[in-house]
C-alpha positions as CSV (number, residue, x, y, z in Angstrom):
1,M,400.1,-16.7,-29.1
2,N,399.7,-13.8,-30.7
3,H,396.1,-13.7,-30.4
4,R,396.8,-13.8,-26.9
5,I,399.2,-11.3,-27.7
6,D,396.9,-8.8,-28.8
7,F,394.2,-9.6,-26.7
8,L,396.9,-8.1,-23.9
9,V,397.6,-5.4,-25.8
10,F,394.1,-4.3,-26.2
11,V,394.0,-4.9,-22.4
12,I,396.5,-2.6,-21.8
13,F,395.4,-0.1,-24.3
14,F,391.7,0.2,-22.6
15,Y,393.2,0.6,-19.3
16,T,395.5,3.0,-20.4
17,F,393.0,5.8,-22.4
18,V,390.0,4.9,-20.8
19,M,390.5,4.3,-17.0
20,I,393.7,5.8,-15.9
21,S,393.2,8.7,-18.3
22,P,391.6,12.3,-15.8
23,V,388.1,12.4,-16.5
24,S,387.0,15.6,-17.8
25,G,383.2,14.6,-16.2
26,D,380.5,17.2,-16.7
27,S,381.0,20.7,-17.6
28,S,378.2,22.0,-15.2
29,L,377.4,21.4,-11.7
30,P,373.6,20.7,-10.9
31,L,371.7,22.6,-8.9
32,I,370.2,20.7,-6.4
33,M,367.8,22.5,-4.6
34,T,367.6,26.6,-2.8
35,G,366.5,27.7,0.6
36,S,365.2,31.7,0.9
37,G,365.1,33.6,4.1
38,T,361.8,34.5,5.7
39,Y,362.7,38.1,7.2
40,S,362.6,41.5,5.3
41,Q,366.8,42.2,5.5
42,E,367.6,39.2,7.6
43,L,371.1,38.4,5.5
44,Y,370.2,34.9,5.3
45,G,373.4,33.1,4.1
46,N,375.5,36.0,5.7
47,S,377.6,32.5,6.7
48,V,377.4,28.9,5.3
49,S,378.8,25.6,5.7
50,C,377.9,22.1,4.7
51,S,381.4,20.4,5.9
52,G,380.0,18.5,9.1
53,D,377.7,15.6,9.9
54,L,376.1,17.1,13.6
55,N,373.9,14.0,13.9
56,G,376.2,11.9,12.9
57,D,373.7,9.8,10.2
58,G,376.7,9.1,7.5
59,Y,375.7,12.8,5.7
60,F,377.2,16.5,5.9
61,D,374.3,18.7,6.8
62,V,373.4,22.1,5.6
63,I,373.5,24.9,7.9
64,V,373.1,28.5,7.3
65,G,373.2,31.7,9.6
66,A,371.2,34.9,9.0
67,P,372.4,37.2,11.6
68,Q,369.5,39.3,11.4
69,N,366.6,37.4,11.5
70,D,363.5,38.4,13.6
71,L,362.4,34.7,14.6
72,A,363.6,35.1,18.7
73,A,363.9,38.9,18.7
74,N,364.5,42.3,16.2
75,N,367.3,41.4,14.5
76,A,368.1,38.6,16.9
77,G,369.6,36.8,14.7
78,A,369.4,33.1,13.9
79,V,371.1,30.0,12.4
80,F,369.2,26.9,10.3
81,I,369.9,23.6,9.8
82,Y,369.1,20.7,7.2
83,W,369.6,17.3,7.8
84,G,371.5,15.6,5.3
85,G,370.6,12.7,3.2
86,P,368.4,11.4,0.4
87,Q,365.5,13.5,1.3
88,L,367.3,16.7,2.1
89,T,365.2,20.3,1.4
90,L,366.0,23.7,1.7
91,D,362.3,24.3,2.8
92,D,360.9,26.9,5.0
93,I,360.5,24.1,7.7
94,P,364.4,23.9,8.8
95,D,365.3,20.0,10.9
96,V,366.8,22.4,14.0
97,V,366.6,26.3,14.0
98,L,369.2,28.0,17.0
99,T,368.0,31.4,17.8
100,G,369.7,34.6,19.3
101,P,369.4,35.4,23.1
102,H,368.3,38.9,22.5
103,E,367.2,41.9,19.6
104,Y,370.1,43.4,17.9
105,A,372.5,40.4,18.8
106,Q,373.7,39.1,15.8
107,F,373.8,35.2,16.3
108,G,375.1,33.7,13.6
109,R,376.8,36.5,11.9
110,V,379.4,34.0,11.4
111,I,379.7,29.5,12.0
112,S,382.1,26.8,11.5
113,C,381.4,23.4,11.4
114,E,384.2,21.3,10.0
115,G,385.2,18.8,13.1
116,D,384.9,17.2,16.1
117,L,385.7,19.6,19.2
118,N,385.1,17.8,22.0
119,G,385.9,14.0,20.9
120,D,383.2,12.3,20.9
121,E,383.3,11.6,17.6
122,F,380.6,13.6,16.7
123,D,381.0,17.4,14.6
124,D,380.4,20.3,16.2
125,L,379.3,23.8,15.6
126,I,380.7,27.2,16.4
127,V,378.3,30.1,16.5
128,G,379.7,33.6,16.9
129,V,377.0,36.4,18.2
130,P,379.5,39.5,18.1
131,A,376.8,41.8,19.3
132,Y,376.1,40.0,22.5
133,N,375.2,41.9,25.4
134,S,374.2,40.4,29.0
135,S,372.2,44.2,29.8
136,K,370.3,42.6,26.4
137,T,370.9,46.6,24.9
138,R,372.6,48.1,21.6
139,Q,375.2,49.7,23.9
140,D,378.4,48.6,25.3
141,I,378.6,44.8,23.4
142,A,380.8,42.5,24.6
143,G,380.3,39.4,22.0
144,R,379.7,36.1,22.8
145,A,380.8,32.8,20.9
146,Q,378.8,28.9,21.5
147,I,379.9,26.0,20.7
148,F,376.6,23.0,20.0
149,F,378.0,19.8,20.3
150,G,376.9,17.2,18.1
151,S,375.3,13.7,18.5
152,E,372.5,11.7,17.6
153,T,369.6,13.8,19.7
154,F,371.4,17.2,18.7
155,D,369.5,20.0,20.6
156,T,368.9,23.9,20.1
157,V,371.1,24.4,24.3
158,A,374.6,25.5,23.5
159,D,377.1,22.9,25.3
160,W,380.2,25.7,25.5
161,T,379.5,29.1,26.0
162,V,382.4,32.2,26.6
163,D,381.4,35.9,26.7
164,G,383.3,38.8,25.8
165,A,385.1,40.5,29.2
166,V,385.1,44.0,28.4
167,A,382.3,46.3,26.9
168,N,382.7,46.3,23.0
169,A,385.2,43.4,22.9
170,E,383.0,42.2,20.0
171,L,383.7,38.4,20.7
172,G,383.1,35.9,18.2
173,F,383.4,38.8,15.3
174,R,385.7,35.8,13.4
175,A,385.1,32.1,14.7
176,C,386.7,29.0,12.6
177,F,387.5,26.2,12.5
178,L,391.4,25.2,12.6
179,G,391.9,21.6,12.6
180,D,394.8,20.3,15.0
181,V,397.0,22.8,15.5
182,S,398.7,21.6,18.7
183,G,399.8,18.7,17.7
184,D,397.9,16.4,20.2
185,L,395.4,14.8,17.8
186,A,392.5,16.8,18.6
187,N,390.6,19.2,16.2
188,D,391.1,23.0,18.0
189,F,389.5,26.5,17.0
190,A,389.8,30.0,17.0
191,L,387.9,33.0,18.0
192,S,388.3,36.9,18.2
193,Y,387.7,39.7,20.7
194,L,388.9,43.0,21.1
195,T,390.8,44.7,24.1
196,F,391.4,48.0,24.6
197,E,394.0,49.3,27.1
198,P,396.6,50.3,26.4
199,E,395.8,50.5,22.8
200,K,392.9,49.0,21.0
201,T,394.1,45.9,20.1
202,W,392.5,42.6,18.1
203,H,393.4,39.2,19.8
204,I,393.0,35.7,18.0
205,A,392.5,33.2,20.8
206,L,393.3,29.8,20.2
207,F,391.3,26.7,22.0
208,Y,393.0,23.6,21.9
209,G,389.8,20.9,21.7
210,G,389.3,17.5,23.4
211,S,387.3,16.2,26.0
212,G,388.7,18.7,28.3
213,L,387.7,21.8,26.4
214,D,387.4,24.8,28.8
215,T,386.8,28.6,28.1
216,T,390.5,29.5,28.9
217,P,392.5,30.5,25.5
218,D,395.6,28.2,25.1
219,A,397.4,30.8,22.7
220,L,396.8,34.2,22.1
221,I,397.4,36.0,19.1
222,S,397.4,39.8,19.3
223,Q,397.9,42.8,17.1
224,P,397.0,46.4,17.2
225,V,393.9,47.8,15.5
226,S,396.1,49.8,12.8
227,R,396.9,46.5,11.8
228,F,393.9,44.2,11.7
229,D,391.3,46.9,12.3
230,E,387.9,44.6,11.8
231,A,389.2,44.0,8.3
232,F,390.8,40.6,9.5
233,T,390.0,36.8,8.5
234,V,391.2,33.7,9.9
235,S,391.8,30.1,8.2
236,P,393.7,26.6,8.8
237,A,396.5,26.6,6.6
238,G,396.8,22.5,6.1
239,D,400.2,21.9,6.9
240,F,402.4,24.2,5.1
241,N,405.2,23.3,6.5
242,A,405.2,19.4,6.0
243,D,405.9,19.0,9.5
244,G,402.8,16.8,10.2
245,V,401.0,19.4,12.7
246,G,398.3,21.9,11.2
247,D,399.3,25.5,11.2
248,V,397.4,28.8,11.0
249,L,397.0,31.6,8.4
250,I,395.5,35.7,9.7
251,G,395.0,37.4,6.7
252,S,395.2,41.4,7.5
253,S,393.9,43.3,4.6
254,I,394.4,47.1,5.9
255,D,398.1,46.5,5.4
256,Y,397.7,43.9,3.1
257,Q,399.9,41.4,4.8
258,T,398.8,37.8,6.1
259,Y,400.9,36.0,8.6
260,L,401.1,31.9,8.6
261,Y,402.1,30.5,12.3
262,Y,403.5,26.7,12.4
263,G,401.2,24.6,15.0
264,G,403.2,22.2,17.3
265,G,404.8,24.2,19.5
266,D,404.3,24.2,23.0
267,P,403.6,26.9,23.7
268,F,402.2,27.8,20.6
269,N,405.1,30.4,18.8
270,T,402.5,33.2,18.4
271,S,404.8,35.2,16.2
272,P,404.4,34.6,12.6
273,Q,406.5,32.3,10.5
274,V,406.0,33.4,6.9
275,T,404.6,37.0,6.3
276,F,402.7,37.1,2.9
277,T,402.7,41.1,1.1
278,G,400.3,42.3,-1.6
279,E,401.3,43.7,-4.5
280,V,399.5,47.5,-3.6
281,L,398.6,48.9,-0.4
282,G,394.6,49.3,-0.5
283,D,394.3,46.0,-2.6
284,G,392.7,44.3,-0.2
285,F,395.2,41.7,0.3
286,G,394.6,39.1,3.3
287,Y,390.7,40.3,2.9
288,A,389.6,36.3,2.4
289,V,392.3,33.5,2.6
290,A,391.6,29.3,2.6
291,G,393.7,26.2,3.5
292,K,392.4,22.5,4.7
293,R,394.5,19.6,5.7
294,G,395.4,17.4,2.5
295,C,394.9,20.8,0.2
296,D,398.2,20.2,-2.1
297,F,397.5,21.5,-5.6
298,N,401.1,20.3,-6.5
299,H,401.3,17.4,-5.0
300,D,404.2,17.5,-3.3
301,G,403.0,16.3,0.3
302,A,402.8,19.8,2.1
303,D,399.6,21.8,1.8
304,D,399.1,25.0,-0.1
305,I,396.9,27.9,0.8
306,V,394.9,30.7,-1.6
307,I,395.1,34.6,-0.2
308,S,392.6,36.8,-1.8
309,A,393.1,41.2,-3.0
310,P,389.6,41.5,-3.9
311,Q,390.3,45.2,-5.4
312,A,393.6,44.8,-7.1
313,D,393.7,46.3,-10.1
314,T,394.8,44.1,-13.2
315,A,396.4,44.7,-16.6
316,T,393.1,45.2,-17.7
317,Y,390.3,46.0,-15.2
318,E,390.2,48.3,-12.1
319,K,390.1,46.8,-8.8
320,A,389.1,43.9,-10.4
321,G,390.3,41.8,-7.9
322,K,393.3,39.0,-7.7
323,V,393.6,35.5,-6.1
324,Y,397.0,33.8,-5.2
325,V,398.4,30.8,-4.4
326,Y,401.1,29.6,-2.6
327,F,402.7,26.2,-2.7
328,G,403.6,24.6,0.8
329,S,407.1,22.8,1.3
330,E,409.5,21.8,4.2
331,N,411.3,25.3,3.7
332,P,408.2,27.8,2.7
333,D,409.0,31.1,1.3
334,A,406.0,33.6,0.4
335,T,407.1,33.6,-3.8
336,V,403.2,33.3,-5.4
337,D,403.2,30.2,-7.7
338,L,399.8,30.8,-9.2
339,T,397.7,33.9,-9.5
340,Y,393.9,33.8,-10.8
341,E,392.2,37.6,-12.0
342,G,389.0,39.2,-12.3
343,D,387.4,39.6,-15.6
344,Q,385.3,42.9,-15.1
345,D,386.2,46.2,-13.3
346,L,384.8,46.3,-9.3
347,I,383.6,43.0,-8.6
348,F,385.4,42.1,-5.6
349,F,387.0,39.0,-7.2
350,G,388.1,36.5,-3.6
351,G,386.0,38.4,-1.1
352,S,385.2,34.8,-0.4
353,L,387.0,31.5,-0.7
354,S,386.9,27.9,-0.5
355,V,388.8,24.9,-0.9
356,G,388.2,21.3,-1.5
357,R,387.3,18.8,-4.1
358,I,384.1,19.4,-6.0
359,L,385.0,19.4,-9.9
360,A,385.8,16.1,-11.8
361,D,389.1,15.9,-12.1
362,Y,389.3,14.4,-8.4
363,T,391.5,16.8,-7.3
364,W,391.7,20.1,-5.3
365,D,389.8,23.2,-6.7
366,I,389.5,26.7,-5.2
367,V,386.6,28.5,-5.7
368,V,386.1,32.0,-5.9
369,G,383.3,34.3,-5.1
370,A,382.5,37.5,-6.6
371,Y,379.3,39.1,-4.9
372,L,379.7,42.5,-6.7
373,Y,379.9,40.9,-10.5
374,G,377.7,42.7,-13.1
375,S,378.9,45.7,-11.4
376,P,376.8,48.5,-11.2
377,N,373.8,45.8,-10.8
378,D,376.1,43.0,-8.6
379,I,374.6,40.2,-9.8
380,G,377.4,38.2,-8.1
381,A,379.5,35.5,-9.2
382,V,381.6,32.8,-8.4
383,Y,384.5,31.1,-10.2
384,I,385.8,27.4,-9.6
385,F,389.7,26.4,-10.5
386,S,391.6,23.5,-11.0
387,P,395.0,24.5,-10.1
388,A,396.2,20.9,-11.4
389,T,394.3,20.0,-14.6
390,K,393.4,24.0,-15.7
391,S,390.0,23.4,-15.4
392,A,387.7,26.2,-14.7
393,L,383.5,26.6,-14.2
394,F,381.9,30.2,-13.7
395,L,378.5,30.4,-11.7
396,Q,376.1,33.4,-11.2
397,G,373.3,34.9,-9.5
398,E,369.8,35.4,-10.5
399,T,368.8,39.0,-10.5
400,N,370.4,42.3,-10.1
401,G,371.7,43.0,-6.4
402,D,371.7,39.3,-5.2
403,G,375.4,39.6,-4.2
404,F,375.4,35.8,-5.1
405,G,379.0,34.1,-3.7
406,Y,378.7,36.4,-0.9
407,A,379.6,33.2,1.4
408,L,380.0,29.8,0.3
409,D,381.7,26.1,1.2
410,I,383.0,23.1,-0.3
411,G,381.6,20.5,1.8
412,G,381.2,16.7,2.1
413,D,378.1,15.1,0.2
414,C,374.9,16.4,1.7
415,N,372.1,14.0,-0.2
416,D,374.0,10.8,-1.1
417,D,374.9,11.4,-4.6
418,S,378.4,10.3,-4.0
419,S,379.9,13.5,-4.7
420,N,381.4,16.5,-2.7
421,D,378.5,19.6,-2.6
422,L,378.7,23.2,-3.0
423,L,376.9,25.9,-1.2
424,I,376.7,29.5,-2.0
425,S,374.5,32.5,-0.4
426,A,372.9,35.5,-2.4
427,F,372.7,37.3,0.9
428,Y,370.7,40.4,-0.6
429,F,368.3,37.9,-2.8
430,G,364.8,38.6,-2.9
431,V,363.0,42.5,-3.0
432,N,363.5,42.7,1.0
433,N,367.0,41.4,0.9
434,N,365.9,38.2,2.5
435,G,368.4,36.3,1.5
436,K,369.2,32.6,-0.6
437,A,371.0,30.0,-0.3
438,Y,372.3,27.6,-3.3
439,L,372.8,23.6,-3.0
440,Y,375.4,22.7,-6.0
441,S,375.8,18.8,-6.4
442,G,379.5,18.2,-7.4
443,Q,380.9,16.5,-10.6
444,P,381.5,13.0,-9.2
445,P,384.2,11.1,-10.9
446,D,383.9,8.2,-13.0
447,V,387.1,6.8,-12.2
448,P,390.2,8.5,-9.8
449,A,391.9,10.5,-12.4
450,L,395.9,8.6,-11.5
451,G,398.3,10.9,-13.7
452,H,400.2,11.3,-16.2
453,E,403.2,8.8,-14.5
454,A,400.4,6.0,-14.3
455,I,399.9,6.8,-17.9
456,L,403.5,6.5,-18.8
457,I,404.2,3.4,-17.3
458,V,401.3,1.5,-18.6
459,M,402.7,3.1,-22.3
460,I,406.3,1.7,-21.5
461,L,404.6,-1.8,-21.1
462,L,402.4,-1.5,-23.7
463,S,405.5,-0.7,-25.9
464,F,407.2,-3.7,-24.4
465,V,404.3,-6.4,-24.4
466,I,403.9,-5.0,-28.5
467,S,408.0,-5.2,-28.9
468,L,407.5,-8.7,-27.2
469,S,404.9,-9.6,-30.2
470,K,407.5,-8.8,-32.8
471,L,410.1,-10.5,-31.8
472,R,408.1,-13.5,-31.3
473,G,406.3,-13.6,-34.5
474,L,409.9,-13.2,-36.1
475,A,411.0,-16.3,-34.1
476,E,408.3,-18.1,-35.4
477,Q,408.5,-16.8,-39.0
478,S,412.4,-18.3,-38.8
479,G,411.0,-21.6,-37.2
480,D,408.4,-22.2,-40.2
481,E,411.3,-21.5,-42.5
């Protein structure tokens, strides 16, 4: 009997400390491959995505925007698509190239690809063309946004197009996948544009996805330029108030505030329900914002959000930048729960943000770009933090002036190695500022990390078995006597 109990103790001990304990994994991220622009100052990597599967083959695809690419016309812009899979390469021959409609159109200034917008079970691609003009000139730019529906036979013809209604509207300056913010279980998205009467005003138009997708906004969030200017950004907020519907996050660094709008209303409530405020005017609070459905750093069932202030001073460094984490709840407030700080002067820490799972602990991580890192040489750097386990990683650009970390995205598995991947751009890379993109493989967890609660339960069970073993031993001794 004692031998059986000893064996059981060993099994529980092994399972506790080998199979359940959080796994630290590798301390680095393997660089899978890189890709570069071919035209001078094309800004290859101004926008990047690896969060969607456009052709439905089960692999996430790599998508890179180059808004000053000259392939179709001078500075017309282009978007390069590389199909994911075991044979993925970011070479000079992309699988699909989308090009701008005329010179200086800035096609691909912003891209977003994170889900299915038209209900056909293929992920779709949104492309912003903020300098589009029907007269094909650089004057009175109305802007344009286009959606390319995913399919097994993905092509280069836009399936959905909306143009700016007035001159200089710059429609498509911001374009963002939101998830379901209407409560109808279909994915929704946002586009920005300007109007000028009675005053200059930015509008964030929300479009509800589904099989009936049209070009009429379903909700409109508007703010005067004195509050939004061009220094604003839009992001999904996940389900910040834990009501089952996604929310919308809009950052406005000009007035160092960020606004959160609860989804699910009919009609959508265009007044912010929570307002987050930076520490000091001019710190750039709200320059970048991030959230995502399921992004729950503290495991309380409510999704969490991240907001940057890339020009904030720290106790040690001037304008190093800060990043703030806010935990969601059923009754959320604007209290900061975690803060991360830049570690050099003037590095623009928080110039870009992404959230997802990339480290081996398999909890949600925060990726922070600091594309001016190494100032005044601006090599650029990226910081990766795990709020749950306190793990951290640091990646740095190759050469001076690269701007490494300008754009980034934690996506899915692009190269069939069973781990999520991280796409980072250095849009000023090269003698002629062609730009470059880097795809890193995430750290695959050896086993899921179940956390301290599970360990405690097994330790209690282990103690019980050991006590039982001792009692049986004493009983057997008494019987022998």
